[in-house]
C-alpha positions, 0 to 999 in steps of 0.5 A: 781621694784628697778632695777634702784637703789641700795638698802640700809637700815638706821639702828640706833645703840643706844648709852649710854644715858647721865643722863641729856638726856630726851624725846629721840625719838624711832628708828622708828621716828629718821630718819624722824625727821632728814629729817624733820629738814634738810628740815625745817632748810635748805630748799633744800640745805644741807651742809655736816659737812665735809668741803672738801666733794666731794658732797652736797645734796639737796631736789628735792621736798617737803617731803610727809608723810615719803618720801624724794627725794634728789639729790646728787650733785658732786661739781666738775662737778655738776653731780647728782644722785637721792636718795629716803629715805622712813622713813615709816618703820624701818629700813628706806629704802634708794634707790640710783640711779644706773648709770654705769659711777658713780659706784665709787661715791657710797661709797662717797655718802654713807659716806656723807649721814651717816655723815649728818644723824649722825650730828643730830642723836646723839641728839636723842641718836642714831648712823646711819649706812647705809647697803646694803640690798636685799629685798623681794619686795612682803613684802612691795609691797604697800610701794614700789608702793607709793614710786616709784609714789612719786619718778617719779612725775615731780619735782617742778619747781624752777627757778630764775624767780619764786622769782622775784616779777613779770614776767614782770621785771624778764629779767631786774632784771636778766640782772642787777644782771648779770652785777653787779656780773660780775668779782666779786670774793669775796662772799660778793661782789657777794651777794651784788646785790642780797641783794640790789634786795631783799631790793628793793622789786624786789625779794623774798626768794633766796635759795641756790638751786635756786642760784646754778641752776642759777649761777652754782658753782661761790660761791664754798664752800662759798655757805652758804653765800646765807643764811647769806646775804639774811637773814632778821637777817643780816643788810646790812651796809647802808653806803655802797655806792655801795649797795645803788646805786644797791638798787636804780636801782632795786627800779626803776624797781619795781616802773615800776610795781607799 
């Protein structure tokens, strides 16, 4: 049943609690709490705590009752491997897609996932470890069937057009953005047109996942600026004449549909 995946279990090792620590979760709740927190805080894109990591990971679809489909993305060539996390029992199941040309990537993927888990697990008084595991498929047959069904469902459609206020101006908005970012190198210069489009009402929430799928790796390790500059908490300098000019151009497109 799992011949297309490497099978791991996520074990939690308890550490010594500090005197001030209260309300800590049990082992059966921790991994699910970590995954829920990742998704709610970061949307699809999850930054690895190790800055020079070869991989980052993103959620491929919305979690469902303890099931999480992630995608491990290699920064150098944007190649991907699917990962399924099932937290409905403890230890939690972690299935990593098998690919004959990517065997050397598995140790790094395990390392990335352990670091990501432990970035939050320590708050719950645990250390997370991934260990390869041979399972009796009959033992958890019902869970395996439902997990495979979730894994194989068509991924949610997430593309740039989905964040433009209306389909009629999507090509014009995209063309204007492409023109404004052409030749730009600095992260803030690249993000300025997107913030101008948002402030003009031309686009809605731009996630890191949509940005990467549309523009690839042009931001490199600075991908976190998508959240920074698109946040409502970040106020763009209204004295920036270039930004104002771009915002006005996007407003003209919005006015066409109002």
